[in-house]
C-alpha positions in Angstrom: -0.1 0.1 0.1 1.5 3.3 -1.0 1.6 6.3 1.4 -1.2 8.3 -0.4 -3.3 4.9 -0.3 -2.8 4.7 3.3 -3.4 8.3 4.2 -7.2 8.0 2.7 -7.9 4.9 4.4 -7.2 6.8 7.4 -9.8 9.2 6.9 -12.9 6.9 6.7 -16.0 8.5 8.1 -17.9 7.1 11.3 -21.5 5.4 11.0 -23.2 8.7 11.0 -20.2 11.0 9.3 -21.1 13.2 12.4 -20.1 14.7 15.7 -22.3 12.3 17.2 -20.2 9.4 16.1 -18.3 10.2 19.0 -20.4 8.1 22.2 -21.8 10.3 24.7 -21.7 13.6 22.8 -24.9 14.9 21.7 -26.4 17.8 19.9 -29.5 19.6 20.0 -30.8 22.6 17.8 -33.2 25.5 17.6 -33.8 28.1 15.3 -36.4 30.4 13.7 -36.9 31.3 9.9 -39.6 33.5 8.6 -40.6 33.0 5.2 -40.5 36.8 4.7 -37.1 37.4 6.0 -35.2 39.9 4.3 -31.5 40.5 4.7 -30.3 44.0 5.1 -28.8 46.5 2.7 -27.3 49.6 2.8 -30.9 51.4 2.1 -32.9 49.2 4.3 -32.8 47.3 7.1 -33.4 43.3 7.7 -36.6 42.3 8.7 -38.1 38.8 10.2 -36.0 35.8 11.9 -33.4 33.7 10.4 -31.1 32.9 13.4 -30.6 30.1 15.5 -28.4 28.4 18.6 -26.6 24.9 18.4 -25.7 23.2 21.8 -23.0 20.4 22.1 -23.8 18.2 25.4 -21.0 16.6 26.8 -20.7 13.3 29.2 -19.5 13.7 32.7 -15.7 13.9 32.8 -15.1 15.0 29.6 -11.7 17.4 29.2 -12.5 20.6 27.2 -10.3 23.0 25.7 -10.3 25.9 23.4 -8.2 28.4 20.8 -9.3 31.3 19.3 -7.9 32.5 16.3 -10.0 35.5 14.9 -9.5 38.9 15.8 -13.3 39.8 16.9 -14.2 36.9 18.6 -17.8 36.6 20.8 -17.2 34.3 23.6 -18.1 32.9 26.9 -16.1 30.8 29.4 -13.0 30.4 27.2 -10.3 31.5 29.7 -11.7 28.7 31.8 -10.5 26.0 29.5 -7.2 27.3 30.1 -5.0 23.9 30.9 -3.4 26.2 33.9 -6.7 26.9 35.2 -8.4 24.6 37.9 -11.9 23.4 36.0 -10.8 21.1 33.0 -14.2 20.1 32.1 -17.3 21.3 30.5 -21.1 20.2 30.5 -22.4 21.9 27.4 -20.9 24.3 24.3 -22.9 26.9 22.7 -22.6 27.7 19.0 -25.1 30.7 18.5 -26.1 33.3 15.9 -26.9 36.7 16.9 -23.6 38.3 17.7 -22.5 39.1 21.4 -26.3 39.3 21.9 -26.5 35.7 20.9 -24.5 34.8 23.9 -27.9 35.2 26.0 -28.6 31.8 24.6 -26.4 30.3 27.2 -28.1 31.4 30.2 -31.0 29.5 29.1 -28.5 26.3 28.5 -26.9 26.8 32.0 -30.5 27.0 33.5 -31.9 23.7 31.8 -28.8 21.6 32.6 -28.6 23.0 36.3 -32.5 22.0 36.8 -31.4 18.7 35.5 -28.6 18.3 38.1 -25.8 18.6 35.1 -22.9 20.5 36.6 -20.0 20.8 39.0 -21.2 19.5 42.5 -21.1 22.6 45.0 -22.5 20.8 48.5 -24.6 18.1 49.5 -28.1 19.3 48.6 -27.5 18.4 44.9 -26.7 21.9 43.7 -24.4 22.3 40.8 -23.0 25.2 38.7 -22.8 24.0 34.8 -19.9 24.9 32.8 -21.3 26.5 29.5 -18.6 27.9 27.0 -19.9 29.6 24.2 -18.9 31.4 20.7 -21.1 33.2 18.5 -21.5 34.3 14.4 -22.3 37.8 13.4 -25.5 37.2 11.5 -27.6 40.2 12.4 -28.2 41.6 8.9 -29.8 38.5 8.2 -33.4 39.3 9.1 -34.5 41.8 11.9 -31.5 43.3 14.0 -33.5 42.5 17.3 -34.4 38.9 16.1 -31.6 37.2 17.9 -31.5 33.9 20.3 -32.0 34.6 23.7 -32.2 32.1 26.8 -35.4 30.3 25.8 -33.7 29.3 22.4 -31.1 27.9 24.4 -33.3 26.0 26.7 -35.0 24.6 23.4 -32.0 23.5 21.8 -31.1 21.4 25.1 -34.4 19.7 24.7 -33.7 18.6 21.1 -30.3 16.8 22.2 -29.6 13.6 20.1 -26.9 12.0 18.5 -28.4 12.4 15.2 -27.3 16.0 13.5 -29.4 17.9 10.8 -26.6 20.0 8.7 -27.5 23.1 6.7 -29.4 26.2 7.4 -30.3 25.0 11.2 -29.6 26.0 14.5 -26.4 28.5 14.9 -26.1 28.4 11.2 -29.4 29.6 10.3 -28.4 33.1 9.4 -25.0 32.1 8.5 -23.2 33.1 5.0 -20.1 32.0 4.0 -18.5 34.3 1.3 -21.4 34.4 -1.4 -23.3 31.6 -0.5 -25.3 30.4 1.9 -23.8 29.0 4.9 -24.5 27.0 7.7 -24.0 23.9 10.2 -21.9 20.9 8.9 -20.6 18.0 10.6 -17.8 15.1 10.0 -16.3 12.3 11.5 -13.2 9.8 10.8 -12.4 6.5 12.5 -8.7 6.3 12.7 -6.8 3.3 11.5 -3.2 4.4 13.2 -0.3 2.4 15.3 -0.8 5.1 17.9 -4.8 5.4 18.0 -6.1 2.3 16.7 -10.2 2.5 16.4 -9.9 6.3 17.8 -13.2 8.3 16.5 -12.7 12.2 15.9 -15.4 14.5 14.6 -16.1 17.9 14.2 -19.3 20.0 14.1 -19.0 23.7 12.6 -20.8 26.9 12.0 -19.4 28.4 8.8 -20.0 31.9 8.5 -17.0 33.3 7.1 -16.1 36.6 5.1 -13.9 34.3 2.8 -15.3 31.9 0.1 -15.4 28.2 0.6 -16.1 27.5 -3.4 -13.1 28.1 -5.7 -14.5 30.7 -8.2 -12.0 28.9 -10.7 -13.2 25.4 -10.3 -16.5 25.6 -8.6 -15.4 23.2 -6.4 -14.1 23.3 -2.9 -10.7 25.0 -2.4 -8.0 22.1 -3.1 -10.4 19.4 -3.9 -8.5 16.4 -5.3 -10.2 13.0 -6.4 -10.4 11.7 -3.0 -12.6 14.6 -2.1 -14.8 14.7 -4.9 -15.6 11.0 -4.1 -16.3 12.0 -0.3 -18.3 15.4 -1.3 -20.2 13.4 -4.0 -18.9 16.3 -6.6 -17.6 16.4 -10.3 -16.8 19.5 -12.4 -19.0 22.6 -13.0 -20.4 23.5 -16.2 -19.3 26.7 -17.6 -23.0 28.1 -17.2 -22.8 27.4 -13.7 -19.3 29.0 -13.1 -20.4 31.9 -15.1 -23.5 32.2 -12.7 -21.4 31.6 -9.1 -18.3 34.5 -10.6 -21.0 36.9 -11.1 -22.6 36.7 -7.2 -21.7 39.8 -5.1 -19.8 39.4 -1.7 -21.7 40.2 1.4 -21.5 43.4 2.4 -20.2 43.1 5.7 -16.8 42.1 6.9 -18.2 41.0 10.1 -18.2 37.4 10.3 -16.8 34.1 12.0 -16.4 30.4 12.2 -16.8 28.3 14.8 -17.5 24.8 16.0 -16.5 21.8 18.4 -14.0 19.2 17.4 -14.5 15.9 19.9 -12.7 12.7 20.2 -13.3 9.4 22.3 -9.2 9.1 23.0 -8.3 9.8 26.5 -6.0 13.4 26.1 -4.9 15.5 29.1 -6.2 19.1 29.3 -3.0 20.2 27.3 -3.1 17.6 24.7 -6.9 18.5 24.2 -5.8 22.0 23.6 -3.5 20.9 20.9 -6.2 19.5 19.1 -8.1 22.7 19.3 -5.0 24.6 17.6 -4.9 22.0 15.1 -8.5 22.3 14.1 -7.7 25.9 12.7 -5.8 24.4 9.9 -8.9 22.8 8.8 -10.5 26.5 8.4 -7.3 27.5 6.6 -7.8 24.6 4.3 -11.6 25.3 3.7 -11.8 29.2 3.9 -10.1 31.9 1.8 -9.0 34.1 3.4 -9.5 32.6 7.0 -8.9 34.0 10.6 -9.2 37.8 9.4 -9.0 40.8 12.1 -12.8 40.9 12.3 -13.4 37.1 12.4 -13.9 35.7 15.3 -12.6 32.2 14.8 -12.9 29.8 17.8 -12.6 25.8 18.1 -13.5 24.0 21.1 -12.0 20.4 21.5 -13.5 17.7 23.9 -11.8 14.3 24.7 -14.6 12.1 26.1 -11.4 9.7 27.2 -13.2 6.3 26.4 -10.7 4.9 24.3 -7.0 4.8 25.2 -4.3 5.4 22.8 -1.0 3.6 22.3 2.1 5.3 24.1 5.4 5.5 21.7 8.0 3.8 23.4 10.8 5.6 21.9 9.3 9.2 23.3 12.3 10.7 25.3 11.8 10.9 29.0 10.5 14.4 29.7 8.0 14.7 26.6 4.6 14.1 26.1 4.3 10.1 26.1 0.9 10.6 24.0 2.8 12.8 21.4 2.1 10.3 18.5 -1.6 10.1 19.1 -1.4 14.1 19.5 -0.1 14.3 16.1 -2.8 11.7 14.1 -5.3 13.3 16.0 -4.0 17.0 15.2 -3.8 15.9 11.4 -7.4 14.4 11.5 -8.7 17.4 13.4 -8.0 19.5 10.7 -9.6 17.0 7.9 -12.6 16.9 9.8 -13.1 20.5 10.1 -12.5 21.2 6.6 -15.1 18.4 5.6 -17.6 20.1 8.2 -17.4 23.4 6.6 -17.8 22.3 3.2 -21.0 20.0 4.3 -22.4 23.3 5.9 -22.4 25.0 2.5 -23.1 21.9 0.3 -26.4 21.1 2.6 -27.6 24.6 3.1 -30.8 26.0 2.2 -32.4 29.1 0.8 -33.1 31.8 3.3 -34.1 35.3 1.8 -32.3 36.0 -1.2 -28.9 34.2 -0.1 -27.9 31.8 -3.1 -27.3 28.5 -2.2 -24.4 26.1 -3.6 -27.0 23.8 -4.5 -29.0 26.4 -6.7 -25.9 28.1 -8.3 -23.7 25.2 -9.0 -26.1 22.2 -9.3 -24.1 20.7 -12.0 -21.6 19.6 -9.7 -23.8 17.1 -8.0 -23.0 13.5 -8.6 -25.9 12.6 -5.9 
């Protein structure tokens, strides 16, 4: 088997090809999209609803970390996840629309979890403090400025928790735009076949709302799309007519954006190694979006280790180095793969909202499915 064949074999999707392939991790989504929603222009404000919230629920004992690369992040409880700090877990991660206003959804998530008894135990009476980290995307120009997620929407997302995930114009991606096309929520997973991490699952769920494009205007396909990518995404060459239509689209008027998400693995990792996965996951954003990590993006990736699968420690690692380095290396590479796939899947699955063009409607000739 050649090195290229081995690499392709390594990126085999899990049963759902979704974040729910990591046992114990759930996703709940809530959104509101009005049929008559409009997008703000330089002359008129937007009207109606097109926004929502996605909540990733974590199993007890999961290790959580985060890495922020964008220049304009909107976040909550991210400093808490620094490996140098005391708390090393989270009970839920919120990915919401609404810009900074959308952080209010985390209040509803926290209340719902607390009422269910999920959180850090504080005393002998059953009182808990849930750890709920959050990040938001700027989707306010899609719909009315005051139509944004709140605590009730966060609680509704918690109630909808499932291992099965719907992608596209849903949850925190309801009002998302990806360059000139409709963005949304996307997910992907792989099951590793590697000596350092045999049978380990790693998966991502991303809300794609970047100012940069996910689709290359020269090809009508995701950036750097090779034969294996075409097979995975079910895509083929674009027709000249579709390419012309795509190139004619105008970029969105705002440069306030963001791509946010969660990468989870069932590998047992310590907090520092988990943060390393979050750091590497940003490579997936850079592979999927051009440009990425702009000064006004708030690109943020959370990483989670549920710790149910042991990795194989390399005997050749010198004393004083992280003995899990081989597993962390392959998981870091895989994190970039699932993040890229999840972002592209978000754009491919997006459905029409207001006048924002979708990939499916603009480049239908590329579909092999």
